[in-house]
Z-matrix of the N, CA and C atoms (Angstrom, degrees):
N
C 1 1.424
C 2 1.472 1 109.56
N 3 1.389 2 111.61 1 135.27
C 4 1.567 3 117.28 2 -177.33
C 5 1.457 4 104.87 3 -125.30
N 6 1.373 5 115.08 4 135.74
C 7 1.472 6 122.04 5 -173.11
C 8 1.528 7 102.56 6 -127.69
N 9 1.375 8 114.68 7 135.87
C 10 1.360 9 126.74 8 171.83
C 11 1.434 10 116.70 9 -137.34
N 12 1.460 11 118.35 10 143.26
C 13 1.434 12 124.67 11 -175.01
C 14 1.524 13 111.11 12 -96.28
N 15 1.293 14 116.39 13 134.21
C 16 1.482 15 113.93 14 -177.39
C 17 1.616 16 108.98 15 -121.66
N 18 1.221 17 118.13 16 36.66
C 19 1.411 18 125.08 17 -177.13
C 20 1.583 19 114.43 18 80.56
N 21 1.294 20 113.25 19 158.97
C 22 1.522 21 119.87 20 -178.14
C 23 1.430 22 113.70 21 58.70
N 24 1.431 23 115.70 22 -113.89
C 25 1.516 24 120.50 23 171.72
C 26 1.526 25 111.08 24 -121.64
N 27 1.316 26 113.49 25 20.54
C 28 1.484 27 117.92 26 -176.58
C 29 1.589 28 107.72 27 -88.71
N 30 1.390 29 108.77 28 125.63
C 31 1.442 30 115.66 29 178.79
C 32 1.613 31 106.31 30 -130.60
N 33 1.267 32 117.27 31 150.41
C 34 1.390 33 123.91 32 169.29
C 35 1.592 34 108.38 33 -114.63
N 36 1.279 35 114.95 34 133.83
C 37 1.462 36 120.57 35 -179.86
C 38 1.511 37 106.40 36 -130.04
N 39 1.288 38 120.86 37 118.95
C 40 1.453 39 124.76 38 179.87
C 41 1.601 40 105.82 39 -113.89
N 42 1.319 41 116.15 40 143.28
C 43 1.429 42 123.77 41 170.76
C 44 1.565 43 108.37 42 -153.32
N 45 1.268 44 118.07 43 129.77
C 46 1.449 45 121.65 44 -170.74
C 47 1.548 46 110.34 45 51.87
N 48 1.296 47 116.83 46 -122.10
C 49 1.496 48 118.36 47 -176.03
C 50 1.490 49 107.03 48 -103.44
N 51 1.354 50 120.64 49 7.92
C 52 1.430 51 116.50 50 -178.94
C 53 1.441 52 111.37 51 -107.77
N 54 1.436 53 112.32 52 149.62
C 55 1.479 54 123.51 53 172.60
C 56 1.461 55 118.59 54 -125.58
N 57 1.277 56 115.00 55 126.89
C 58 1.500 57 118.19 56 177.07
C 59 1.510 58 111.18 57 -107.62
N 60 1.360 59 110.68 58 144.03
C 61 1.467 60 118.96 59 173.98
C 62 1.488 61 112.00 60 -114.36
N 63 1.402 62 116.30 61 138.91
C 64 1.468 63 117.13 62 177.36
C 65 1.464 64 105.40 63 -122.84
N 66 1.418 65 113.37 64 123.38
C 67 1.544 66 119.86 65 169.84
C 68 1.537 67 110.39 66 56.93
N 69 1.225 68 120.01 67 50.50
C 70 1.555 69 117.41 68 173.78
C 71 1.544 70 109.00 69 -69.62
N 72 1.368 71 117.99 70 139.07
C 73 1.457 72 117.02 71 -179.65
C 74 1.539 73 111.98 72 -77.52
N 75 1.344 74 112.51 73 153.16
C 76 1.471 75 118.49 74 -179.46
C 77 1.456 76 106.50 75 -82.39
N 78 1.474 77 114.33 76 169.56
C 79 1.401 78 124.23 77 175.11
C 80 1.505 79 113.72 78 -51.43
N 81 1.277 80 121.87 79 -39.48
C 82 1.324 81 128.10 80 -175.21
C 83 1.515 82 114.14 81 -76.80
N 84 1.331 83 118.40 82 -7.38
C 85 1.442 84 121.60 83 179.48
C 86 1.543 85 108.05 84 -79.96
N 87 1.301 86 113.67 85 154.88
C 88 1.465 87 123.56 86 172.63
C 89 1.645 88 112.99 87 -72.40
N 90 1.328 89 107.93 88 -15.38
C 91 1.533 90 113.19 89 178.83
C 92 1.411 91 112.70 90 -77.20
N 93 1.274 92 123.13 91 152.83
C 94 1.313 93 126.26 92 176.00
C 95 1.568 94 115.68 93 -68.00
N 96 1.286 95 116.64 94 138.61
C 97 1.505 96 120.04 95 178.85
C 98 1.518 97 113.14 96 -70.49
N 99 1.239 98 120.24 97 135.44
C 100 1.460 99 119.96 98 173.23
C 101 1.447 100 115.59 99 -60.41
N 102 1.383 101 114.65 100 147.45
C 103 1.478 102 120.50 101 -179.11
C 104 1.416 103 115.01 102 -108.93
N 105 1.272 104 115.16 103 42.42
C 106 1.579 105 120.03 104 177.70
C 107 1.384 106 110.33 105 -142.93
N 108 1.349 107 115.02 106 158.79
C 109 1.480 108 120.36 107 172.31
C 110 1.550 109 113.11 108 -99.11
N 111 1.231 110 112.19 109 154.19
C 112 1.525 111 116.83 110 -171.91
C 113 1.608 112 108.70 111 -131.91
N 114 1.262 113 114.88 112 151.44
C 115 1.434 114 121.96 113 177.69
C 116 1.559 115 105.64 114 -85.24
N 117 1.239 116 117.37 115 -38.79
C 118 1.473 117 123.72 116 -174.27
C 119 1.597 118 110.54 117 -134.59
N 120 1.286 119 123.68 118 129.37
C 121 1.366 120 121.48 119 -175.07
C 122 1.672 121 101.81 120 -127.14
N 123 1.359 122 108.62 121 124.26
C 124 1.511 123 123.76 122 -178.90
C 125 1.516 124 107.82 123 -96.18
N 126 1.296 125 119.30 124 125.62
C 127 1.448 126 125.84 125 -179.24
C 128 1.589 127 107.59 126 -118.03
N 129 1.278 128 115.24 127 117.75
C 130 1.502 129 117.53 128 -179.75
C 131 1.503 130 113.45 129 -86.21
N 132 1.323 131 116.11 130 -37.79
C 133 1.427 132 123.21 131 -166.77
C 134 1.544 133 110.34 132 -138.50
N 135 1.434 134 114.39 133 143.39
C 136 1.511 135 114.02 134 178.37
C 137 1.510 136 104.20 135 -91.25
N 138 1.280 137 118.08 136 88.70
C 139 1.413 138 132.89 137 170.60
C 140 1.364 139 117.34 138 -145.90
N 141 1.330 140 123.92 139 139.28
C 142 1.541 141 119.71 140 -175.60
C 143 1.538 142 115.32 141 -54.66
N 144 1.242 143 118.23 142 -27.73
C 145 1.507 144 122.06 143 176.64
C 146 1.502 145 113.18 144 -64.05
N 147 1.442 146 118.46 145 -14.46
C 148 1.481 147 125.27 146 -166.74
C 149 1.377 148 112.37 147 -137.31
N 150 1.403 149 130.82 148 -18.41
C 151 1.242 150 127.86 149 -165.22
C 152 1.536 151 117.69 150 -116.43
N 153 1.350 152 113.36 151 31.22
C 154 1.576 153 121.63 152 -175.81
C 155 1.539 154 108.99 153 -92.78
N 156 1.360 155 116.35 154 59.83
C 157 1.416 156 117.41 155 179.08
C 158 1.472 157 112.04 156 -58.56
N 159 1.376 158 119.06 157 -38.78
C 160 1.476 159 122.86 158 175.89
C 161 1.497 160 115.19 159 -52.83
N 162 1.322 161 114.79 160 -27.17
C 163 1.443 162 118.44 161 -179.39
C 164 1.573 163 113.12 162 -77.08
N 165 1.390 164 116.51 163 -4.46
C 166 1.467 165 120.84 164 -178.27
C 167 1.547 166 104.35 165 -99.93
N 168 1.337 167 118.04 166 15.55
C 169 1.418 168 116.33 167 178.87
C 170 1.593 169 111.25 168 -109.86
N 171 1.326 170 117.31 169 111.93
C 172 1.440 171 121.89 170 -178.38
C 173 1.523 172 106.74 171 -136.25
N 174 1.302 173 109.43 172 147.18
C 175 1.449 174 116.79 173 -178.98
C 176 1.574 175 112.80 174 51.88
N 177 1.234 176 114.99 175 -131.65
C 178 1.469 177 115.12 176 -178.59
C 179 1.544 178 115.39 177 -90.35
N 180 1.355 179 114.55 178 10.16
C 181 1.433 180 122.02 179 177.64
C 182 1.508 181 113.96 180 -93.86
N 183 1.375 182 116.03 181 114.24
C 184 1.459 183 121.81 182 175.14
C 185 1.503 184 105.02 183 -119.47
N 186 1.263 185 114.03 184 115.39
C 187 1.616 186 117.40 185 -168.31
C 188 1.495 187 106.11 186 -76.30
N 189 1.373 188 112.71 187 147.82
C 190 1.428 189 123.55 188 160.94
C 191 1.517 190 106.62 189 -71.38
N 192 1.294 191 122.77 190 129.67
C 193 1.309 192 126.01 191 -169.08
C 194 1.652 193 112.84 192 -105.60
N 195 1.222 194 119.71 193 113.77
C 196 1.481 195 123.79 194 -176.62
C 197 1.555 196 104.70 195 -109.12
N 198 1.403 197 119.07 196 115.76
C 199 1.396 198 120.60 197 -171.71
C 200 1.502 199 113.19 198 -137.28
N 201 1.335 200 119.07 199 37.74
C 202 1.411 201 121.49 200 176.50
C 203 1.432 202 116.69 201 178.57
N 204 1.333 203 119.93 202 -179.03
C 205 1.460 204 123.17 203 177.08
C 206 1.434 205 115.68 204 -61.04
N 207 1.323 206 119.81 205 147.31
C 208 1.380 207 123.06 206 -178.80
C 209 1.567 208 113.45 207 141.28
N 210 1.500 209 116.52 208 -179.23
C 211 1.386 210 119.39 209 -173.60
C 212 1.554 211 104.63 210 -110.04
N 213 1.136 212 118.02 211 136.06
C 214 1.589 213 119.67 212 -178.44
C 215 1.592 214 110.53 213 -135.97
N 216 1.251 215 117.12 214 146.74
C 217 1.430 216 124.51 215 163.82
C 218 1.437 217 114.45 216 -139.77
N 219 1.316 218 117.59 217 113.62
C 220 1.445 219 125.27 218 -171.16
C 221 1.622 220 103.53 219 -134.61
N 222 1.337 221 117.06 220 123.09
C 223 1.436 222 125.57 221 170.05
C 224 1.607 223 111.25 222 42.07
N 225 1.249 224 110.09 223 55.55
C 226 1.440 225 118.94 224 176.82
C 227 1.493 226 118.45 225 73.26
N 228 1.381 227 117.57 226 10.39
C 229 1.410 228 126.70 227 -178.92
C 230 1.484 229 102.72 228 -103.85
N 231 1.398 230 114.32 229 127.68
C 232 1.560 231 115.01 230 173.96
C 233 1.453 232 106.03 231 -110.78
N 234 1.307 233 125.50 232 125.43
C 235 1.445 234 126.96 233 -174.57
C 236 1.566 235 108.33 234 -134.11
N 237 1.282 236 112.09 235 147.27
C 238 1.500 237 118.25 236 171.19
C 239 1.599 238 106.82 237 -134.93
N 240 1.284 239 113.53 238 131.08
C 241 1.377 240 124.49 239 174.04
C 242 1.437 241 120.84 240 -100.48
N 243 1.326 242 117.26 241 126.61
C 244 1.467 243 121.07 242 -175.97
C 245 1.485 244 113.42 243 -118.29
N 246 1.295 245 121.00 244 128.70
C 247 1.444 246 126.90 245 -178.14
C 248 1.557 247 111.02 246 -70.32
N 249 1.332 248 110.99 247 127.88
C 250 1.464 249 117.12 248 176.83
C 251 1.594 250 105.14 249 -139.87
N 252 1.257 251 119.20 250 -172.00
C 253 1.525 252 120.98 251 179.93
C 254 1.523 253 114.72 252 -122.62
N 255 1.297 254 110.84 253 149.95
C 256 1.378 255 123.49 254 179.50
C 257 1.662 256 111.77 255 -141.81
N 258 1.341 257 114.78 256 141.54
C 259 1.522 258 110.66 257 170.63
C 260 1.544 259 111.87 258 -115.97
N 261 1.360 260 108.44 259 25.55
C 262 1.572 261 110.68 260 174.20
C 263 1.507 262 110.06 261 -66.89
N 264 1.418 263 109.95 262 128.10
C 265 1.496 264 117.46 263 177.16
C 266 1.476 265 112.25 264 83.14
N 267 1.358 266 122.63 265 0.84
C 268 1.444 267 129.03 266 -178.23
C 269 1.600 268 103.20 267 -78.94
N 270 1.330 269 114.33 268 144.06
C 271 1.495 270 120.42 269 177.88
C 272 1.529 271 111.59 270 -103.73
N 273 1.286 272 116.93 271 -8.00
C 274 1.504 273 115.59 272 173.84
C 275 1.600 274 112.06 273 -118.09
N 276 1.215 275 114.97 274 151.53
C 277 1.407 276 119.99 275 -177.51
C 278 1.504 277 114.87 276 -66.03
N 279 1.345 278 115.82 277 -26.17
C 280 1.468 279 120.02 278 -179.78
C 281 1.464 280 112.99 279 -97.02
N 282 1.456 281 118.15 280 6.14
C 283 1.468 282 121.16 281 -177.75
C 284 1.484 283 111.26 282 -89.34
N 285 1.393 284 114.98 283 145.01
C 286 1.418 285 116.87 284 172.68
C 287 1.511 286 106.24 285 -140.68
N 288 1.331 287 119.61 286 163.44
C 289 1.369 288 127.72 287 173.37
C 290 1.481 289 117.27 288 -125.53
N 291 1.278 290 121.76 289 156.20
C 292 1.485 291 122.54 290 -174.91
C 293 1.548 292 103.42 291 -76.32
N 294 1.344 293 115.42 292 124.69
C 295 1.546 294 118.62 293 173.80
C 296 1.556 295 104.39 294 -115.65
N 297 1.331 296 116.66 295 129.60
C 298 1.494 297 120.64 296 175.02
C 299 1.493 298 112.96 297 -93.67
N 300 1.307 299 115.62 298 121.36
C 301 1.439 300 123.97 299 171.25
C 302 1.572 301 105.61 300 -90.17
N 303 1.388 302 112.09 301 132.57
C 304 1.456 303 117.38 302 -176.94
C 305 1.501 304 111.05 303 -113.63
N 306 1.400 305 116.15 304 131.65
C 307 1.399 306 121.06 305 173.56
C 308 1.474 307 109.34 306 -116.39
N 309 1.410 308 117.81 307 114.65
C 310 1.377 309 123.99 308 -172.82
C 311 1.496 310 114.84 309 -116.00
N 312 1.312 311 116.80 310 150.54
C 313 1.540 312 121.39 311 175.73
C 314 1.491 313 104.26 312 -130.54
N 315 1.419 314 113.59 313 124.16
C 316 1.400 315 119.81 314 170.30
C 317 1.513 316 107.61 315 -163.53
N 318 1.315 317 119.62 316 155.60
C 319 1.396 318 122.43 317 175.70
C 320 1.704 319 106.28 318 65.44
N 321 1.235 320 115.50 319 23.47
C 322 1.460 321 118.51 320 -179.64
C 323 1.612 322 112.81 321 67.32
N 324 1.352 323 110.59 322 21.36
C 325 1.465 324 117.29 323 -175.16
C 326 1.534 325 104.60 324 -128.17
N 327 1.433 326 113.84 325 153.47
C 328 1.539 327 122.80 326 179.59
C 329 1.521 328 104.59 327 -116.20
N 330 1.336 329 114.72 328 125.81
C 331 1.381 330 123.84 329 -173.48
C 332 1.603 331 108.17 330 -121.13
N 333 1.294 332 119.88 331 126.35
C 334 1.515 333 122.05 332 172.10
C 335 1.371 334 111.10 333 -110.16
N 336 1.327 335 119.84 334 121.45
C 337 1.482 336 129.01 335 172.85
C 338 1.497 337 115.39 336 -107.52
N 339 1.336 338 116.50 337 101.47
C 340 1.402 339 123.33 338 -170.35
C 341 1.596 340 114.70 339 -72.47
N 342 1.307 341 116.44 340 -15.72
C 343 1.401 342 118.19 341 -178.26
C 344 1.480 343 114.98 342 65.62
N 345 1.345 344 114.70 343 -139.30
C 346 1.573 345 117.91 344 178.79
C 347 1.448 346 108.80 345 -99.55
N 348 1.302 347 117.80 346 48.11
C 349 1.599 348 125.78 347 -174.36
C 350 1.526 349 102.13 348 -55.59
N 351 1.364 350 117.30 349 129.53
C 352 1.436 351 121.23 350 170.70
C 353 1.547 352 112.50 351 -105.61
N 354 1.242 353 125.32 352 -0.32
C 355 1.388 354 120.59 353 -173.70
C 356 1.628 355 107.04 354 -141.64
N 357 1.229 356 114.51 355 146.58
C 358 1.548 357 117.65 356 -179.26
C 359 1.560 358 107.49 357 -78.37
N 360 1.448 359 118.49 358 -12.18
C 361 1.431 360 117.20 359 -177.83
C 362 1.474 361 107.72 360 -79.02
N 363 1.396 362 119.18 361 120.39
C 364 1.514 363 122.85 362 176.88
C 365 1.448 364 114.38 363 -110.13
N 366 1.366 365 116.66 364 149.23
C 367 1.656 366 115.42 365 -178.58
C 368 1.509 367 109.71 366 -54.82
N 369 1.366 368 108.65 367 147.24
C 370 1.446 369 112.98 368 178.79
C 371 1.574 370 115.83 369 -61.97
N 372 1.306 371 111.68 370 -29.52
C 373 1.523 372 125.07 371 175.96
C 374 1.500 373 108.87 372 -58.20
N 375 1.300 374 113.76 373 -38.20
C 376 1.545 375 115.96 374 -175.28
C 377 1.543 376 110.75 375 -83.62
N 378 1.394 377 115.39 376 -40.78
C 379 1.543 378 120.01 377 -177.56
C 380 1.569 379 105.73 378 -67.05
N 381 1.310 380 120.96 379 -26.18
C 382 1.378 381 123.34 380 -174.67
C 383 1.515 382 110.77 381 -67.48
N 384 1.347 383 120.31 382 -29.00
C 385 1.438 384 129.34 383 -173.67
C 386 1.504 385 109.72 384 -114.78
N 387 1.286 386 120.56 385 -8.91
C 388 1.428 387 119.54 386 -167.80
C 389 1.628 388 111.73 387 -94.03
N 390 1.361 389 112.38 388 45.73
C 391 1.396 390 120.26 389 169.23
C 392 1.490 391 112.81 390 -99.75
N 393 1.217 392 116.55 391 160.07
C 394 1.481 393 120.44 392 176.79
C 395 1.551 394 110.03 393 65.64
N 396 1.316 395 122.60 394 35.71
C 397 1.351 396 123.89 395 175.79
C 398 1.564 397 118.72 396 -71.12
N 399 1.261 398 120.43 397 125.32
C 400 1.480 399 119.07 398 -177.02
C 401 1.397 400 108.27 399 -85.13
N 402 1.360 401 120.50 400 -50.18
C 403 1.591 402 123.38 401 -178.96
C 404 1.463 403 111.61 402 -121.61
N 405 1.297 404 114.17 403 126.43
C 406 1.437 405 117.77 404 178.08
C 407 1.502 406 108.40 405 -120.08
N 408 1.396 407 115.01 406 125.25
C 409 1.492 408 119.45 407 -179.26
C 410 1.500 409 103.53 408 -103.00
N 411 1.458 410 115.34 409 118.97
C 412 1.446 411 123.45 410 -161.65
C 413 1.499 412 108.69 411 -122.91
N 414 1.381 413 117.83 412 123.40
C 415 1.431 414 118.22 413 -179.10
C 416 1.522 415 105.34 414 -87.17
N 417 1.394 416 117.51 415 140.51
C 418 1.454 417 117.68 416 -172.74
C 419 1.605 418 106.26 417 -139.12
N 420 1.295 419 122.94 418 14.86
C 421 1.408 420 124.89 419 -175.13
C 422 1.484 421 119.35 420 -79.94
N 423 1.252 422 113.91 421 -17.02
C 424 1.557 423 112.61 422 -175.62
C 425 1.441 424 109.75 423 73.86
N 426 1.366 425 114.94 424 -165.15
C 427 1.477 426 124.12 425 176.83
C 428 1.581 427 111.17 426 48.06
N 429 1.380 428 108.11 427 52.65
C 430 1.458 429 118.77 428 174.75
C 431 1.543 430 114.31 429 112.73
N 432 1.289 431 112.75 430 -21.33
C 433 1.561 432 119.53 431 169.21
C 434 1.507 433 110.76 432 -109.80
N 435 1.221 434 117.96 433 -175.94
C 436 1.472 435 122.65 434 -177.96
C 437 1.539 436 109.37 435 -61.57
N 438 1.316 437 115.04 436 137.92
C 439 1.437 438 122.19 437 174.87
C 440 1.597 439 106.63 438 -75.13
N 441 1.266 440 119.04 439 158.37
C 442 1.526 441 123.41 440 176.71
C 443 1.560 442 110.56 441 -44.68
N 444 1.304 443 115.71 442 -54.52
C 445 1.504 444 116.26 443 -174.45
C 446 1.540 445 110.89 444 -67.89
N 447 1.253 446 118.72 445 -34.07
C 448 1.551 447 122.03 446 174.53
C 449 1.510 448 107.69 447 -66.17
N 450 1.187 449 120.26 448 -47.05
C 451 1.451 450 127.60 449 -179.59
C 452 1.574 451 109.55 450 -55.44
N 453 1.309 452 118.50 451 -46.81
C 454 1.425 453 125.11 452 177.97
C 455 1.532 454 112.73 453 -58.52
N 456 1.449 455 113.73 454 -46.78
C 457 1.386 456 122.71 455 178.93
C 458 1.470 457 115.41 456 -57.23
N 459 1.333 458 113.71 457 -43.35
C 460 1.472 459 122.00 458 -177.77
C 461 1.518 460 107.26 459 -71.36
N 462 1.338 461 119.33 460 -39.62
C 463 1.516 462 119.91 461 -178.29
C 464 1.507 463 107.88 462 -61.03
N 465 1.393 464 114.82 463 -42.91
C 466 1.404 465 117.96 464 -176.17
C 467 1.481 466 111.67 465 -61.49
N 468 1.396 467 116.92 466 -35.71
C 469 1.444 468 127.36 467 177.51
C 470 1.495 469 113.28 468 -63.66
N 471 1.356 470 116.10 469 -47.36
C 472 1.450 471 120.58 470 -174.01
C 473 1.556 472 109.48 471 -81.49
N 474 1.263 473 123.27 472 -18.61
C 475 1.432 474 128.10 473 177.54
C 476 1.569 475 114.07 474 49.11
N 477 1.351 476 112.12 475 59.31
C 478 1.531 477 113.02 476 175.71
C 479 1.498 478 109.99 477 -77.20
N 480 1.293 479 112.36 478 170.26
C 481 1.485 480 116.73 479 177.32
C 482 1.547 481 108.94 480 -82.81
N 483 1.408 482 113.10 481 -43.52
C 484 1.466 483 117.72 482 179.81
C 485 1.503 484 110.62 483 -126.55
N 486 1.314 485 118.55 484 138.21
C 487 1.474 486 121.70 485 -176.19
C 488 1.609 487 99.97 486 -120.83
N 489 1.390 488 107.38 487 134.49
C 490 1.534 489 117.49 488 178.80
C 491 1.499 490 104.70 489 -124.26
N 492 1.324 491 113.27 490 103.30
C 493 1.585 492 117.49 491 179.24
C 494 1.501 493 110.76 492 -67.17
N 495 1.360 494 114.79 493 140.69
C 496 1.510 495 118.89 494 174.95
C 497 1.534 496 114.40 495 -140.23
N 498 1.198 497 125.75 496 178.39
C 499 1.382 498 131.78 497 -179.62
C 500 1.599 499 106.94 498 68.42
N 501 1.247 500 116.89 499 42.55
C 502 1.436 501 118.83 500 178.83
C 503 1.627 502 111.38 501 -129.02
N 504 1.316 503 115.74 502 -14.60
C 505 1.391 504 123.74 503 -177.21
C 506 1.525 505 111.42 504 -111.14
N 507 1.354 506 116.41 505 110.82
C 508 1.527 507 121.03 506 179.17
C 509 1.514 508 107.34 507 91.47
N 510 1.257 509 117.45 508 -38.91
C 511 1.508 510 120.16 509 171.15
C 512 1.413 511 114.58 510 -130.86
N 513 1.377 512 116.98 511 174.84
C 514 1.499 513 114.43 512 -168.37
C 515 1.522 514 117.17 513 91.17
N 516 1.291 515 118.83 514 163.46
C 517 1.511 516 126.65 515 179.97
C 518 1.535 517 105.44 516 -71.45
N 519 1.390 518 114.27 517 149.91
C 520 1.377 519 124.78 518 173.09
C 521 1.505 520 106.46 519 -64.31
N 522 1.380 521 108.19 520 143.05
C 523 1.587 522 116.19 521 -178.76
C 524 1.491 523 113.84 522 69.01
N 525 1.360 524 121.82 523 6.80
C 526 1.429 525 119.16 524 -176.53
C 527 1.610 526 108.72 525 -60.13
N 528 1.205 527 120.47 526 -39.04
C 529 1.441 528 124.11 527 -176.23
C 530 1.657 529 107.26 528 -65.75
N 531 1.250 530 112.40 529 -44.34
C 532 1.411 531 113.50 530 -176.32
C 533 1.577 532 111.84 531 -68.49
N 534 1.281 533 113.34 532 -37.26
C 535 1.593 534 118.06 533 178.08
C 536 1.451 535 107.39 534 -70.42
N 537 1.286 536 121.81 535 -37.49
C 538 1.507 537 123.32 536 175.83
C 539 1.530 538 110.20 537 -60.20
N 540 1.347 539 116.82 538 -54.50
C 541 1.398 540 118.92 539 -178.16
C 542 1.509 541 113.09 540 -59.16
N 543 1.285 542 118.89 541 -34.37
C 544 1.441 543 120.44 542 175.92
C 545 1.572 544 110.64 543 -65.99
N 546 1.273 545 114.16 544 -41.88
C 547 1.492 546 118.02 545 175.55
C 548 1.496 547 109.65 546 -53.55
N 549 1.342 548 118.35 547 -45.14
C 550 1.366 549 127.29 548 -175.07
C 551 1.500 550 116.52 549 -80.52
N 552 1.341 551 113.64 550 -2.56
C 553 1.392 552 117.22 551 -176.36
C 554 1.637 553 116.23 552 66.31
N 555 1.310 554 111.61 553 23.43
C 556 1.520 555 119.95 554 -178.52
C 557 1.563 556 113.91 555 -114.25
N 558 1.272 557 114.20 556 31.03
C 559 1.478 558 115.94 557 -176.94
C 560 1.560 559 114.65 558 -56.71
N 561 1.264 560 115.86 559 141.86
C 562 1.510 561 120.48 560 -178.60
C 563 1.418 562 111.50 561 78.79
N 564 1.211 563 125.90 562 18.07
C 565 1.393 564 130.19 563 177.74
C 566 1.476 565 109.43 564 -67.12
N 567 1.433 566 116.12 565 128.77
C 568 1.556 567 113.84 566 -175.86
C 569 1.449 568 109.28 567 -89.48
N 570 1.300 569 118.70 568 131.95
C 571 1.463 570 120.52 569 179.57
C 572 1.627 571 111.72 570 -64.84
N 573 1.256 572 117.03 571 148.74
C 574 1.514 573 121.53 572 179.70
C 575 1.560 574 109.28 573 -106.28
N 576 1.198 575 118.03 574 152.87
C 577 1.511 576 125.04 575 175.73
C 578 1.517 577 107.03 576 -64.07
N 579 1.356 578 117.72 577 -48.23
C 580 1.458 579 121.38 578 -174.41
C 581 1.564 580 104.50 579 -153.96
N 582 1.325 581 108.75 580 163.77
C 583 1.480 582 121.44 581 172.35
C 584 1.491 583 112.34 582 -117.87
N 585 1.373 584 112.66 583 113.49
C 586 1.476 585 117.17 584 172.79
C 587 1.484 586 109.98 585 -104.98
N 588 1.316 587 114.94 586 122.76
C 589 1.521 588 121.60 587 -168.00
C 590 1.509 589 108.75 588 -143.75
N 591 1.356 590 111.30 589 146.70
C 592 1.418 591 124.35 590 167.94
C 593 1.458 592 111.58 591 -129.68
N 594 1.376 593 116.91 592 159.96
C 595 1.450 594 119.49 593 -178.04
C 596 1.575 595 113.48 594 -47.08
N 597 1.282 596 115.07 595 -44.91
C 598 1.495 597 120.82 596 -173.70
C 599 1.488 598 106.78 597 -68.27
N 600 1.326 599 119.06 598 -22.60
C 601 1.516 600 120.87 599 179.55
C 602 1.545 601 110.81 600 -70.48
N 603 1.431 602 115.90 601 -39.36
C 604 1.437 603 120.18 602 -170.80
C 605 1.602 604 111.27 603 -88.38
N 606 1.311 605 117.26 604 -18.72
C 607 1.448 606 115.68 605 -170.72
C 608 1.520 607 115.92 606 -56.37
N 609 1.265 608 112.47 607 -27.58
C 610 1.491 609 112.83 608 -177.38
C 611 1.547 610 115.78 609 -98.38
N 612 1.450 611 109.26 610 4.53
C 613 1.531 612 116.25 611 -175.23
C 614 1.571 613 105.73 612 -89.36
N 615 1.269 614 117.44 613 155.10
C 616 1.409 615 126.29 614 172.63
C 617 1.516 616 113.09 615 -148.10
N 618 1.354 617 110.82 616 98.88
C 619 1.484 618 118.10 617 179.00
C 620 1.624 619 114.62 618 74.30
N 621 1.321 620 116.41 619 22.34
C 622 1.407 621 118.93 620 179.90
C 623 1.477 622 111.95 621 -68.61
N 624 1.332 623 123.84 622 128.92
C 625 1.390 624 132.87 623 -174.04
C 626 1.594 625 106.79 624 -96.97
N 627 1.321 626 113.49 625 126.60
C 628 1.499 627 121.46 626 -178.15
C 629 1.462 628 105.74 627 -125.34
N 630 1.304 629 118.40 628 115.55
C 631 1.403 630 121.28 629 179.75
C 632 1.619 631 103.20 630 -99.94
N 633 1.325 632 114.03 631 130.76
C 634 1.468 633 125.13 632 -176.27
C 635 1.513 634 104.24 633 -104.77
N 636 1.374 635 120.03 634 126.33
C 637 1.362 636 120.77 635 178.45
C 638 1.543 637 111.37 636 -75.02
N 639 1.342 638 122.91 637 138.35
C 640 1.417 639 126.37 638 -172.15
C 641 1.523 640 108.04 639 -89.65
């Protein structure tokens, strides 16, 4: 499995001949459009910075779009979406939007993508099965999503093997990544171009933070 970061909350995951896209930005977003095609596109929040599924269509690849709570099985990928809340992009203090947290299983690994999560409170249905997470994609940028300190506390609670911070490049508050790494005790961590990982690689890990360069 190879993971690359494309700014904001956009990630590309490839395994075998399959490619997954997470939260690709739309044309109307100020974020750069992804330059890859995907077989499946996961959308966590209806906002231009995250709901550009059409941008993940390139060449002969037209993605199956998953954009809300429910149970899904596509091309060997098993996914469940859980409704949570986010205030990212909201203009009123009392306004929230539905954010979908995705829990996926493929390649004998469990991945949790928190999207633009704005609260550390997760649905019971999710926490009941969110054990043994291999990869956690964690928003840290504040301004409608988790603040760095909140993100750290939630990661400690979920106990993933690997943590990939997101929502710090192109969107999110200034210095969010620096603040989060300080909370984690991982100051000075050097960003990587990509993460290449297999199940056997993560089995011995415990809360390892991996920053992927956007």
